[in-house]
N, C-alpha and C positions, 0 to 999 in steps of 0.2 A: 480452858476446862471443857471436857467432852460433855455430850448430852446427858449421859447417865450421871456424871458428877454433878452437873447443874440441877438435875432432878432431885438427887439425894439431898443436896444443900437446901433446895426450896422446900422439900418435904419436912426437913427438920425445923425450918423457919415458919412455915405456914400450916396450920391445922387443916385449912381448906384443901390444900394439896394432898394431905394424907387421906382425907375423906374421899376426894375425887379419885385417888388411886384405888382405894378399897372398893368403891362403887364401880369403878371400871372393871375390876376383876369379877365382881358380882355380875355385871352386865355380860361379860364374856361367858361366864358360867351358864347364865340363864339363856343366852342366845344359842349356845351349843345344845342345851337341853331342849329348848323350844324347837330348834331345827330338826333334831332327832325325832321329837314327838310328832311334828307336822308330817315328816316323811312316813313315820310308822302309821299315823292316823290316816294319811292319804291312802295307804295300802289297805288298812283295816276297814275303812269306811265302805270300800267296794267289795269286801270279802263276801262270798255267797253264804247264805244261811239255809239249812234244810229243815223243813217242818214235816214231822211224821204224824199223819192224820188217820182217824178212824171214823167211819160213817155207819149209820144205821140203814142206809140205802144200799141197793145193789142194782146190777143190770143197767138199763137205760136211764133210770133215775140218778144213779151215781155218775153216769157219763155227763149228764146235764150239770151236776154240781162241780165236776172236775173242770168243765169248760168255764164255769162261773169263777172258779179260783183264778184262772188266767186273767179274767176281766176285772175282778173286784178285790183281789188280794195282792196285787203287785207281783204276781208270780211270773218267772221267766221260763219255767218248765214244770210240768206236772205229770205224774205217772202213777198208775196203780202199782202196788207192790205186793208180791207174793213171796213169802219166806218158806224155805224148805231146808231139810238137813241133808248133808252128804257125808259119807264115811269113806276113809281110805282103807287100804288093806291092812294097815297096822291098828285099825280101830279108832283112829282119830276122827272126831266128829265136829263139823262147823255148820253154822247157819248161813245160808246164802240168800241174799235179797234179789229177787228177779224184778227187773224194771224194763221199761221200753227202751229201744235203742236211742231214741231221740233224747230221753232224759239222761242216759248214760253219757252221751256226747256233750250235752249242755253242762252237766254237773261235774263230770270227771275227765272229759276229753277223750272218752273211750269210743272208738269207731267199731261198732258191732252190728251184726245182723240178727234178726229175730231167730231165737233158738240156737245160736252159735254154741258149740261145745267148748266154751271158754269161760273161765271164772277168774275174776280179778280179786286179789287179796291185799290187805294192808301188809307192810313189811313184817310186822311182828307176828301176824297170823300166818303169813306165808311160811316163815321159818318154823312155826309151831306145827303146821299141817304137813309140810313137805320135808322138813328136816334139812333143807338146803340153805347154806349160809351165803354163798356167793352167786348162785344162779338167779337170773331174773324171771325165768319161766321154766316150768317142768311139765312134762306130759305124764298124766297119772290115770290109773284106772280107779274109779270110785263107784259108789252105789248110792242111790237116793231113797232106798227103802223099797223101790218098785222094780228097778232094773239096774244092771251094771252098765257103765259107760266109760269111755275114755275122753278126757278133757285136757285142754291146756290150762294149767294153773299159772297165773301171771301176777307178778308183784307190782303194786302201784302205790307210790308214796302218798298221793292225795287222799287216799282212803283213811289215813290216820286222822284226818281232820273232819271227816264226815260223820253221818249217823249210821253208817254200815261199814263193816270191816271186810265183807265179801259180797260182790255183786256179779250179776250175770244178765244177759239179755233174755227176757222171758218171751214165750210165745203168746199170741193173742188169747188162745184157749186157757193157758195157765193164769194169765193176768185177769181174765174175765171173772174167775171164781175167787174174788177177794174183795173185802171192804176196806182195805188199808191203802192209803194214798200218800205219796211223797211229793212235797212241793219245794221248789227251789226259788229263792228270792235273792236279789242283790242289795247290798248296802245295809245301813243300820236301821233298826226299828226300836228306838229308845222309848217310844210311847206305847208300844205293844199293840198298835192298831191292826197289824196283820193277824195276830192271834185273835183279836176281837172279831175281825172280819170272817175268819175261818169258822169260829164258833157260831157266828150269826148264820152261817150257811148250814149249820147242823153238824159240823165236824167236831170231834174230840181231839185235842192236841196231845198226843201221847208223850212227846218230849218237851212238854211245857215247862217243867222245872229247869231243865237244862237251858232252854231259851231265855227264861227269866234271869237265870244266873249270868248268862252271856250279856244280856241287856244291862244288868247291874255292873258288870265289869266295864262295859262300854261307857256307862255314866261316870265311873271312877276315872277312867282313862281320859275322858273329855274334860273332867274337872281339873285333873293334873295339868293338862295342856293349857287350859285357861289360866291356871295359877302361874305357870312358867311365863306365859305371855305378859301377864300383869306385872310380875316381878321384874321382867326385862324392862318394861316401860318405866316402872318406878326407879330402877337403877340408872337408866339413861337420864331421866329427869333429875335425879339426885346428882349425877356427875356434872351435868350442865350447870346446875345451880351452884355447885361447889366451885366450878371454874369461874363463874360470874362473881362469886364472893371473893375469890383470890384476886381477880382483876380489880375489884373495888378496893381491896386492902392495899394493893400496890400503888394505886392512885392516891390514896390518903396518906401514904408515908413519905 
């Protein structure tokens, strides 16, 4: 009799084999789920988070606070942010967030120089503003309300996951005249200690609701991962015990 036939015969004869078989399937299911969750969680735990901050300070006092963000709030990059509107010749208007070249590189992998006539847009905003479906970049003439200029409009996927849909490298003069700051941090903040630390420095967290919702999703994700791991362990334990019961039954017959 082949292996499958023997197994089917034993399954009919011993309830312990039936239980062991069912628990083995459960174990396999939870192992697959747990493995997928661990891989996803490993990627997710290191995902960067952006904090949009506002301060009552300006000038040199704000510079000091910006430096303290790097030291006290687990920030990997910090930049003043100046937002402005640009309009294309069809009348389409978008808001651009000007940031330092250093922040653009750390947060989005953008290599830019101060004051470059380049603007990076999320894919959805790129199509809306340029009307181009297949192009990755377009050279356009725009106006910012003060002057007309020609710029390279570039599509960038990562902007769909950030706090801005359009970014550019700002000049020192442009960024000097703002009280808005953007902070980049790596990894999870389930306890909200970064938000507390920024507020302790006197900043208002503009995107606090979105960050709180993200932390809540992280908690749910982490709970699901722990549930799958626990269920896997219990299924393995149940399978082992069922096999031991089967062996005990065969010895007593």
